[in-house]
C-alpha atoms as one frame of an Amber mdcrd trajectory, in Angstrom:
protein
  -0.023   0.053   0.027   1.419   3.309  -0.984   2.181   5.863   1.726   2.230
   9.503   1.241   3.495  12.080   3.701   2.114  15.588   3.391   4.888  18.153
   4.004   5.844  21.588   3.014   8.724  21.440   0.698  10.850  23.623   2.845
  10.024  21.826   6.153  13.439  20.276   6.144  13.769  19.278   9.791  10.383
  17.402   9.667  11.252  15.767   6.561  14.488  14.420   7.958  12.566  13.151
  11.017  10.160  11.403   8.770  12.977   9.822   6.989  14.543   8.545  10.144
  11.274   7.053  11.272  10.791   5.009   8.017  14.556   4.180   7.800  13.961
   1.891  10.768  11.116   0.017   8.952  10.701  -1.967   5.888   8.140   0.422
   4.431   8.870   2.939   1.483   6.989   6.373   1.495   6.555   9.394  -0.782
   6.725  13.057   0.227   3.673  14.900  -1.056   4.541  18.562  -1.494   1.771
  20.461   0.737  -0.134  23.418  -0.547   1.055  26.543   1.248  -2.290  28.513
   1.866  -0.324  31.670   2.643   0.927  31.700  -0.842  -2.636  31.186  -2.273
  -4.394  28.113  -3.661  -4.631  26.784  -7.185  -7.415  28.705  -8.946  -9.693
  25.663  -9.398  -9.628  25.311  -5.665  -9.606  28.879  -4.429 -13.015  29.302
  -5.742 -14.399  26.485  -3.635 -13.925  28.395  -0.417 -17.085  30.026   0.970
 -15.723  32.554   3.417 -19.316  34.153   3.698 -20.837  31.022   5.028 -17.849
  30.635   7.338 -18.246  34.062   8.751 -22.161  33.762   9.382 -22.262  30.212
  10.500 -18.784  29.231  11.761 -17.663  32.449  13.409 -14.620  32.870  11.162
 -13.390  32.342   7.770 -10.914  29.557   7.002  -7.459  30.626   7.804  -4.874
  30.383   4.933  -3.261  27.490   6.532  -6.669  25.606   6.939  -7.238  26.233
   3.104  -3.786  24.929   2.329  -4.409  21.839   4.543  -7.786  21.067   2.787
  -6.172  21.555  -0.645  -3.306  19.183   0.163  -5.609  16.366   1.381  -8.063
  16.855  -1.438  -5.171  16.561  -3.897  -4.367  13.286  -2.471  -7.890  12.108
  -2.619  -7.830  12.653  -6.362  -4.496  10.810  -6.421  -6.184   7.804  -4.622
  -8.768   7.865  -7.264  -6.351   8.132  -9.999  -4.333   5.132  -8.694  -7.661
   3.142  -8.034  -6.132   1.632  -4.903  -6.212   2.359  -1.079  -3.429   4.754
   0.141  -2.037   6.017   3.542  -2.033   9.688   4.084   0.251  10.968   6.846
   0.967  14.578   7.905   4.625  15.107   8.697   3.949  15.652  12.459   3.050
  12.091  13.067   4.845  10.029  15.610   4.901   6.183  15.451   3.445   4.134
  18.392   4.656   0.827  19.541   2.005  -0.706  17.262   3.209   1.209  14.196
   4.843  -1.558  12.138   2.267  -4.211  13.132  -0.605  -2.001  12.164   1.045
  -1.165   8.896   1.626  -4.681   8.058  -2.125  -5.281   8.367  -3.436  -2.303
   6.747  -4.989  -4.286   3.769  -6.809  -6.408   6.131  -7.906  -3.400   8.589
  -9.239  -1.417   5.698 -11.019  -4.282   4.138 -14.937  -3.497   3.812 -14.300
   0.006   4.974 -13.848   3.351   3.135 -11.761   5.268   5.864  -9.609   4.192
   8.761  -8.087   6.692  11.104  -4.666   5.659  12.471  -4.323   8.011  15.344
  -6.380   7.723  18.753  -9.766   9.385  18.979 -11.337   9.787  22.511 -14.897
  10.578  21.605 -17.853   8.079  21.678 -17.235   5.051  19.622 -18.962   1.717
  18.762 -16.860  -1.466  18.494 -17.104  -3.345  15.205 -14.773  -6.338  15.423
 -11.037  -7.343  15.764  -8.663  -7.922  13.019  -5.092  -9.193  13.671  -5.089
  -7.980  17.184  -6.674  -4.581  16.431 -10.043  -3.601  17.562 -11.886  -1.601
  14.755 -14.175   1.074  16.047 -16.963   3.262  14.451 -16.406   6.854  15.430
 -19.304   9.061  16.282 -17.159  12.029  15.888 -13.931  12.113  13.842 -12.959
  15.710  14.121  -9.832  17.098  15.664  -7.089  15.983  13.379  -6.098  14.475
  10.111  -2.678  13.398  11.253  -2.982   9.927   9.464  -5.463   7.694   7.800
  -6.174   5.141   5.227  -8.420   5.910   2.213 -10.036   3.748  -0.374 -10.926
   4.907  -3.874 -14.793   4.636  -2.824 -14.119   6.872   0.098 -12.146   9.294
  -1.866 -14.946   9.461  -4.602 -17.497  10.337  -1.837 -15.263  12.949  -0.255
 -14.463  14.550  -3.776 -18.060  14.550  -4.797 -19.295  16.752  -2.036 -16.189
  19.009  -1.609 -16.939  21.485  -4.505 -17.684  24.062  -1.633 -15.469  24.286
   1.356 -17.664  25.063   4.404 -15.250  23.869   7.209 -11.778  22.682   7.878
 -10.804  19.468   6.246 -11.029  17.321   9.528 -14.537  18.518  10.206 -15.439
  17.915   6.698 -14.178  14.159   6.904 -16.201  13.879  10.175 -19.413  15.124
   8.914 -20.657  11.958   7.285 -24.174  13.299   6.633 -22.481  15.421   3.989
 -20.865  12.786   1.951 -22.044   9.527   3.276 -18.530   8.266   4.255 -18.398
   6.864   7.696 -15.113   7.079   9.999 -13.518   4.138  11.866 -10.321   3.832
  13.759  -8.158   1.206  15.282  -7.105   0.385  18.915  -4.214   0.505  19.778
  -3.478   3.302  17.413  -0.701   3.090  14.889   0.512   6.818  15.235  -0.023
   9.781  17.502   0.104  13.540  17.068   2.205  15.438  19.731   0.337  18.449
  21.016   3.733  20.570  20.945   4.127  19.863  17.229   1.166  21.119  15.076
   1.020  20.989  11.383   3.168  23.668   9.829   0.583  24.090   7.148  -1.964
  25.405   9.606   0.075  27.150  12.312  -1.033  30.864  12.515  -3.488  33.299
  14.236  -7.082  32.870  13.018  -9.253  35.693  11.936 -12.337  36.407  14.150
 -15.713  38.143  13.178 -18.293  40.076  15.082 -19.799  38.544  18.128 -23.338
  39.159  16.652 -22.803  36.014  14.558 -22.535  34.045  17.702 -26.275  33.194
  17.408 -26.116  31.905  13.933 -22.915  29.757  14.813 -24.819  28.111  17.712
 -27.839  27.516  15.615 -25.662  25.947  12.936 -23.759  23.868  15.566 -27.169
  22.381  16.746 -28.340  21.696  13.183 -24.981  19.719  12.460 -25.351  17.830
  15.843 -28.900  16.777  14.775 -27.791  15.698  11.380 -24.761  13.755  12.732
 -26.887  12.129  15.361 -29.574  10.948  12.900 -26.680   9.753  10.540 -24.714
   7.930  13.080 -27.944   6.262  14.552 -28.901   5.101  11.147 -25.553   3.710
  10.280 -25.258   1.791  13.689 -28.554   0.196  13.041 -27.331  -0.946   9.692
 -24.258  -2.382  11.399 -26.224  -4.080  13.986 -28.472  -5.554  11.436 -25.598
  -6.957   9.564 -24.208  -8.611  12.539 -27.515 -10.203  13.433 -28.003 -11.616
   9.886
């Protein structure tokens, strides 16, 4: 399975660290040059950003770093579709856990019958699916807060791409909001990687622009709307999973 590490071309220290990590394994990887949002996006992607929606319903527009992060992941979704095979996407701030090599050796089995598999820990509510090769696969009710590493299939990439013509939120929130695209999120325990709190993505590190407080009401209403949509979507999917097991 191909492994792509998203990294800014001039992030020399991070790239050297990633090289050292993989030099101690049997896995090959490829650096994927991240889009630097501070330098602008490709024209075909720039027009997808809906900052008006962001200001009214999410308190602030997407920062240049968040735009660059979304663009970088989207370009790899396109790559996944082009290759027509599952791929691993890692951001250059990932750290391997003790389960790193074992998990990577079993990724073809772990992603089987799924479309997306998060490789880092998520402490939100989850639902156990089954165990594969010593790893528990879990359905995630909330997959926001991070895109440090995941496995994506062409089927999952297709869903993400079909519904990303308009960018209404950061890429991690978009991936999490299954009601928008119909792709559901899973992870494994123990996790294969972790994201250190003191080493955020260079693509996103910056101060974020704020908008007037009178948009707080619309933000909270939108938050409640998304909560209801996610709750309904998750409940329907869990029912399908339970029916599948009972059959």
